[in-house]
PyMOL commands that place a pseudoatom at each C-alpha (Angstrom):
pseudoatom trace, name=CA, resn=MET, resi=1, chain=A, elem=C, hetatm=0, pos=[-10.035, 14.450, 50.569]
pseudoatom trace, name=CA, resn=ALA, resi=2, chain=A, elem=C, hetatm=0, pos=[-10.952, 17.119, 47.985]
pseudoatom trace, name=CA, resn=THR, resi=3, chain=A, elem=C, hetatm=0, pos=[-7.274, 17.566, 47.116]
pseudoatom trace, name=CA, resn=PHE, resi=4, chain=A, elem=C, hetatm=0, pos=[-6.898, 13.819, 46.599]
pseudoatom trace, name=CA, resn=ASN, resi=5, chain=A, elem=C, hetatm=0, pos=[-9.969, 13.709, 44.324]
pseudoatom trace, name=CA, resn=ARG, resi=6, chain=A, elem=C, hetatm=0, pos=[-8.703, 16.636, 42.264]
pseudoatom trace, name=CA, resn=LEU, resi=7, chain=A, elem=C, hetatm=0, pos=[-5.227, 15.058, 41.982]
pseudoatom trace, name=CA, resn=PHE, resi=8, chain=A, elem=C, hetatm=0, pos=[-6.700, 11.673, 41.047]
pseudoatom trace, name=CA, resn=SER, resi=9, chain=A, elem=C, hetatm=0, pos=[-8.940, 13.315, 38.440]
pseudoatom trace, name=CA, resn=ASN, resi=10, chain=A, elem=C, hetatm=0, pos=[-5.993, 15.195, 36.894]
pseudoatom trace, name=CA, resn=ILE, resi=11, chain=A, elem=C, hetatm=0, pos=[-3.922, 12.010, 36.734]
pseudoatom trace, name=CA, resn=CYS, resi=12, chain=A, elem=C, hetatm=0, pos=[-6.775, 10.122, 35.060]
pseudoatom trace, name=CA, resn=VAL, resi=13, chain=A, elem=C, hetatm=0, pos=[-7.215, 12.862, 32.448]
pseudoatom trace, name=CA, resn=ALA, resi=14, chain=A, elem=C, hetatm=0, pos=[-3.476, 12.913, 31.723]
pseudoatom trace, name=CA, resn=ILE, resi=15, chain=A, elem=C, hetatm=0, pos=[-3.337, 9.127, 31.318]
pseudoatom trace, name=CA, resn=PHE, resi=16, chain=A, elem=C, hetatm=0, pos=[-6.419, 9.086, 29.090]
pseudoatom trace, name=CA, resn=THR, resi=17, chain=A, elem=C, hetatm=0, pos=[-4.966, 11.838, 26.897]
pseudoatom trace, name=CA, resn=GLN, resi=18, chain=A, elem=C, hetatm=0, pos=[-1.650, 10.009, 26.493]
pseudoatom trace, name=CA, resn=LEU, resi=19, chain=A, elem=C, hetatm=0, pos=[-3.385, 6.712, 25.675]
pseudoatom trace, name=CA, resn=SER, resi=20, chain=A, elem=C, hetatm=0, pos=[-5.644, 8.424, 23.142]
pseudoatom trace, name=CA, resn=ASN, resi=21, chain=A, elem=C, hetatm=0, pos=[-2.633, 9.969, 21.427]
pseudoatom trace, name=CA, resn=LEU, resi=22, chain=A, elem=C, hetatm=0, pos=[-0.914, 6.578, 21.233]
pseudoatom trace, name=CA, resn=VAL, resi=23, chain=A, elem=C, hetatm=0, pos=[-3.972, 4.879, 19.775]
pseudoatom trace, name=CA, resn=TYR, resi=24, chain=A, elem=C, hetatm=0, pos=[-4.423, 7.537, 17.096]
pseudoatom trace, name=CA, resn=ALA, resi=25, chain=A, elem=C, hetatm=0, pos=[-0.716, 7.612, 16.253]
pseudoatom trace, name=CA, resn=ASN, resi=26, chain=A, elem=C, hetatm=0, pos=[-0.605, 3.843, 15.736]
pseudoatom trace, name=CA, resn=LYS, resi=27, chain=A, elem=C, hetatm=0, pos=[-3.631, 3.547, 13.451]
pseudoatom trace, name=CA, resn=SER, resi=28, chain=A, elem=C, hetatm=0, pos=[-2.322, 3.255, 9.895]
pseudoatom trace, name=CA, resn=HIS, resi=29, chain=A, elem=C, hetatm=0, pos=[-5.827, 3.702, 8.456]
pseudoatom trace, name=CA, resn=ARG, resi=30, chain=A, elem=C, hetatm=0, pos=[-6.173, 7.147, 10.013]
pseudoatom trace, name=CA, resn=ARG, resi=31, chain=A, elem=C, hetatm=0, pos=[-4.697, 10.140, 8.276]
pseudoatom trace, name=CA, resn=GLN, resi=32, chain=A, elem=C, hetatm=0, pos=[-3.894, 13.278, 10.181]
pseudoatom trace, name=CA, resn=ILE, resi=33, chain=A, elem=C, hetatm=0, pos=[-5.602, 16.407, 8.898]
pseudoatom trace, name=CA, resn=GLY, resi=34, chain=A, elem=C, hetatm=0, pos=[-4.538, 19.385, 10.943]
pseudoatom trace, name=CA, resn=ASP, resi=35, chain=A, elem=C, hetatm=0, pos=[-4.952, 18.322, 14.547]
pseudoatom trace, name=CA, resn=LYS, resi=36, chain=A, elem=C, hetatm=0, pos=[-7.729, 15.819, 13.796]
pseudoatom trace, name=CA, resn=TYR, resi=37, chain=A, elem=C, hetatm=0, pos=[-7.736, 12.315, 12.375]
pseudoatom trace, name=CA, resn=GLN, resi=38, chain=A, elem=C, hetatm=0, pos=[-10.131, 11.306, 9.672]
pseudoatom trace, name=CA, resn=VAL, resi=39, chain=A, elem=C, hetatm=0, pos=[-11.422, 7.847, 10.558]
pseudoatom trace, name=CA, resn=GLY, resi=40, chain=A, elem=C, hetatm=0, pos=[-11.714, 5.281, 7.785]
pseudoatom trace, name=CA, resn=ASP, resi=41, chain=A, elem=C, hetatm=0, pos=[-9.614, 7.206, 5.304]
pseudoatom trace, name=CA, resn=LYS, resi=42, chain=A, elem=C, hetatm=0, pos=[-7.350, 4.668, 3.645]
pseudoatom trace, name=CA, resn=SER, resi=43, chain=A, elem=C, hetatm=0, pos=[-5.587, 7.022, 1.253]
pseudoatom trace, name=CA, resn=ALA, resi=44, chain=A, elem=C, hetatm=0, pos=[-2.469, 6.837, 3.406]
pseudoatom trace, name=CA, resn=ILE, resi=45, chain=A, elem=C, hetatm=0, pos=[-2.386, 3.092, 2.790]
pseudoatom trace, name=CA, resn=ASN, resi=46, chain=A, elem=C, hetatm=0, pos=[-3.241, 3.428, -0.886]
pseudoatom trace, name=CA, resn=ASP, resi=47, chain=A, elem=C, hetatm=0, pos=[-0.397, 5.907, -1.351]
pseudoatom trace, name=CA, resn=GLN, resi=48, chain=A, elem=C, hetatm=0, pos=[1.979, 3.026, -0.730]
pseudoatom trace, name=CA, resn=ILE, resi=49, chain=A, elem=C, hetatm=0, pos=[0.574, 0.549, -3.202]
pseudoatom trace, name=CA, resn=GLY, resi=50, chain=A, elem=C, hetatm=0, pos=[1.712, -2.988, -2.575]
pseudoatom trace, name=CA, resn=ASP, resi=51, chain=A, elem=C, hetatm=0, pos=[1.947, -5.512, 0.171]
pseudoatom trace, name=CA, resn=LYS, resi=52, chain=A, elem=C, hetatm=0, pos=[3.644, -5.164, 3.523]
pseudoatom trace, name=CA, resn=SER, resi=53, chain=A, elem=C, hetatm=0, pos=[6.551, -7.164, 2.141]
pseudoatom trace, name=CA, resn=ALA, resi=54, chain=A, elem=C, hetatm=0, pos=[7.010, -4.659, -0.673]
pseudoatom trace, name=CA, resn=GLU, resi=55, chain=A, elem=C, hetatm=0, pos=[9.728, -2.818, 1.271]
pseudoatom trace, name=CA, resn=ASN, resi=56, chain=A, elem=C, hetatm=0, pos=[8.287, 0.645, 0.584]
pseudoatom trace, name=CA, resn=THR, resi=57, chain=A, elem=C, hetatm=0, pos=[8.959, 0.793, -3.154]
pseudoatom trace, name=CA, resn=THR, resi=58, chain=A, elem=C, hetatm=0, pos=[6.866, 3.247, -5.130]
pseudoatom trace, name=CA, resn=VAL, resi=59, chain=A, elem=C, hetatm=0, pos=[4.532, 2.385, -7.974]
pseudoatom trace, name=CA, resn=GLU, resi=60, chain=A, elem=C, hetatm=0, pos=[6.947, 3.772, -10.551]
pseudoatom trace, name=CA, resn=GLN, resi=61, chain=A, elem=C, hetatm=0, pos=[9.791, 1.684, -9.100]
pseudoatom trace, name=CA, resn=LYS, resi=62, chain=A, elem=C, hetatm=0, pos=[7.631, -1.441, -9.377]
pseudoatom trace, name=CA, resn=LEU, resi=63, chain=A, elem=C, hetatm=0, pos=[6.755, -0.589, -12.972]
pseudoatom trace, name=CA, resn=ASP, resi=64, chain=A, elem=C, hetatm=0, pos=[10.448, -0.118, -13.765]
pseudoatom trace, name=CA, resn=ILE, resi=65, chain=A, elem=C, hetatm=0, pos=[11.218, -3.536, -12.273]
pseudoatom trace, name=CA, resn=ILE, resi=66, chain=A, elem=C, hetatm=0, pos=[8.516, -5.101, -14.455]
pseudoatom trace, name=CA, resn=ILE, resi=67, chain=A, elem=C, hetatm=0, pos=[9.862, -3.430, -17.597]
pseudoatom trace, name=CA, resn=GLU, resi=68, chain=A, elem=C, hetatm=0, pos=[13.444, -4.504, -16.840]
pseudoatom trace, name=CA, resn=TYR, resi=69, chain=A, elem=C, hetatm=0, pos=[12.293, -8.082, -16.242]
pseudoatom trace, name=CA, resn=MET, resi=70, chain=A, elem=C, hetatm=0, pos=[10.259, -8.058, -19.456]
pseudoatom trace, name=CA, resn=GLN, resi=71, chain=A, elem=C, hetatm=0, pos=[13.347, -7.076, -21.453]
pseudoatom trace, name=CA, resn=THR, resi=72, chain=A, elem=C, hetatm=0, pos=[14.951, -10.434, -20.623]
pseudoatom trace, name=CA, resn=HIS, resi=73, chain=A, elem=C, hetatm=0, pos=[11.767, -12.553, -20.645]
pseudoatom trace, name=CA, resn=SER, resi=74, chain=A, elem=C, hetatm=0, pos=[9.643, -12.400, -23.777]
pseudoatom trace, name=CA, resn=ILE, resi=75, chain=A, elem=C, hetatm=0, pos=[6.318, -13.491, -22.213]
pseudoatom trace, name=CA, resn=VAL, resi=76, chain=A, elem=C, hetatm=0, pos=[5.257, -13.443, -18.553]
pseudoatom trace, name=CA, resn=THR, resi=77, chain=A, elem=C, hetatm=0, pos=[2.187, -14.325, -16.524]
pseudoatom trace, name=CA, resn=VAL, resi=78, chain=A, elem=C, hetatm=0, pos=[0.717, -12.499, -13.542]
pseudoatom trace, name=CA, resn=THR, resi=79, chain=A, elem=C, hetatm=0, pos=[1.860, -15.251, -11.181]
pseudoatom trace, name=CA, resn=GLU, resi=80, chain=A, elem=C, hetatm=0, pos=[5.429, -15.105, -12.483]
pseudoatom trace, name=CA, resn=MET, resi=81, chain=A, elem=C, hetatm=0, pos=[5.581, -11.319, -12.045]
pseudoatom trace, name=CA, resn=ALA, resi=82, chain=A, elem=C, hetatm=0, pos=[4.019, -11.553, -8.572]
pseudoatom trace, name=CA, resn=ASP, resi=83, chain=A, elem=C, hetatm=0, pos=[6.847, -13.884, -7.555]
pseudoatom trace, name=CA, resn=VAL, resi=84, chain=A, elem=C, hetatm=0, pos=[9.451, -11.510, -8.998]
pseudoatom trace, name=CA, resn=LEU, resi=85, chain=A, elem=C, hetatm=0, pos=[7.945, -8.497, -7.189]
pseudoatom trace, name=CA, resn=SER, resi=86, chain=A, elem=C, hetatm=0, pos=[7.122, -10.430, -3.992]
pseudoatom trace, name=CA, resn=ILE, resi=87, chain=A, elem=C, hetatm=0, pos=[3.570, -9.075, -3.929]
pseudoatom trace, name=CA, resn=LYS, resi=88, chain=A, elem=C, hetatm=0, pos=[0.070, -10.493, -4.354]
pseudoatom trace, name=CA, resn=THR, resi=89, chain=A, elem=C, hetatm=0, pos=[-1.233, -11.380, -7.804]
pseudoatom trace, name=CA, resn=SER, resi=90, chain=A, elem=C, hetatm=0, pos=[-4.115, -8.904, -7.498]
pseudoatom trace, name=CA, resn=ARG, resi=91, chain=A, elem=C, hetatm=0, pos=[-1.705, -5.998, -7.066]
pseudoatom trace, name=CA, resn=THR, resi=92, chain=A, elem=C, hetatm=0, pos=[0.521, -7.360, -9.845]
pseudoatom trace, name=CA, resn=ARG, resi=93, chain=A, elem=C, hetatm=0, pos=[-2.492, -7.357, -12.181]
pseudoatom trace, name=CA, resn=ASP, resi=94, chain=A, elem=C, hetatm=0, pos=[-3.006, -3.670, -11.365]
pseudoatom trace, name=CA, resn=TYR, resi=95, chain=A, elem=C, hetatm=0, pos=[0.603, -2.878, -12.273]
pseudoatom trace, name=CA, resn=LEU, resi=96, chain=A, elem=C, hetatm=0, pos=[0.455, -4.856, -15.515]
pseudoatom trace, name=CA, resn=ARG, resi=97, chain=A, elem=C, hetatm=0, pos=[-2.853, -3.178, -16.407]
pseudoatom trace, name=CA, resn=MET, resi=98, chain=A, elem=C, hetatm=0, pos=[-1.196, 0.232, -15.900]
pseudoatom trace, name=CA, resn=LEU, resi=99, chain=A, elem=C, hetatm=0, pos=[1.581, -0.701, -18.311]
pseudoatom trace, name=CA, resn=VAL, resi=100, chain=A, elem=C, hetatm=0, pos=[-0.924, -1.952, -20.886]
pseudoatom trace, name=CA, resn=GLU, resi=101, chain=A, elem=C, hetatm=0, pos=[-2.877, 1.325, -20.596]
pseudoatom trace, name=CA, resn=ARG, resi=102, chain=A, elem=C, hetatm=0, pos=[0.365, 3.278, -21.090]
pseudoatom trace, name=CA, resn=GLY, resi=103, chain=A, elem=C, hetatm=0, pos=[1.066, 1.285, -24.247]
pseudoatom trace, name=CA, resn=ILE, resi=104, chain=A, elem=C, hetatm=0, pos=[4.220, -0.367, -22.923]
pseudoatom trace, name=CA, resn=LEU, resi=105, chain=A, elem=C, hetatm=0, pos=[2.888, -3.934, -22.689]
pseudoatom trace, name=CA, resn=ILE, resi=106, chain=A, elem=C, hetatm=0, pos=[0.513, -6.017, -24.786]
pseudoatom trace, name=CA, resn=ALA, resi=107, chain=A, elem=C, hetatm=0, pos=[-1.934, -8.359, -23.055]
pseudoatom trace, name=CA, resn=ASN, resi=108, chain=A, elem=C, hetatm=0, pos=[-2.762, -11.632, -24.808]
pseudoatom trace, name=CA, resn=GLY, resi=109, chain=A, elem=C, hetatm=0, pos=[-5.513, -14.026, -23.769]
pseudoatom trace, name=CA, resn=ALA, resi=110, chain=A, elem=C, hetatm=0, pos=[-8.281, -13.672, -21.248]
pseudoatom trace, name=CA, resn=ASN, resi=111, chain=A, elem=C, hetatm=0, pos=[-8.450, -13.890, -17.487]
pseudoatom trace, name=CA, resn=LYS, resi=112, chain=A, elem=C, hetatm=0, pos=[-6.372, -16.755, -16.075]
pseudoatom trace, name=CA, resn=ASN, resi=113, chain=A, elem=C, hetatm=0, pos=[-4.630, -17.506, -19.372]
pseudoatom trace, name=CA, resn=ARG, resi=114, chain=A, elem=C, hetatm=0, pos=[-3.517, -13.913, -19.934]
pseudoatom trace, name=CA, resn=THR, resi=115, chain=A, elem=C, hetatm=0, pos=[0.125, -13.305, -20.757]
pseudoatom trace, name=CA, resn=TYR, resi=116, chain=A, elem=C, hetatm=0, pos=[2.013, -10.073, -21.250]
pseudoatom trace, name=CA, resn=LYS, resi=117, chain=A, elem=C, hetatm=0, pos=[4.819, -9.036, -23.566]
pseudoatom trace, name=CA, resn=LEU, resi=118, chain=A, elem=C, hetatm=0, pos=[6.632, -5.813, -24.391]
pseudoatom trace, name=CA, resn=ARG, resi=119, chain=A, elem=C, hetatm=0, pos=[5.271, -3.737, -27.254]
pseudoatom trace, name=CA, resn=LYS, resi=120, chain=A, elem=C, hetatm=0, pos=[7.902, -3.419, -29.977]
for i in range(1, 120): cmd.bond("trace and resi %d" % i, "trace and resi %d" % (i + 1))
show_as sticks, trace
zoom trace
């Protein structure tokens, strides 16, 4: 009976360890630091700015797409650019704000009526 208990205990520990590893490996909001995971750290998510439908393009690639689009369209809105990029308007606003801060775009208007155009 003691052998059975020891065997059962070892099996339970092995199963628990494997399940724990799977859970930690599948959590996208956990970032591995050494052999430990830091719970609640969302920097791994923030490193890939954009929506799940963004197909893993980087921030700079998104900004390049915006600039190319702006070269053929004189004035754009946040909603129009969000449709072009296939991302949410809130993230699109962040991208457009970056380009304004870099001096590439000019923002006209306030809040919902804001439009953007290339600086000449």
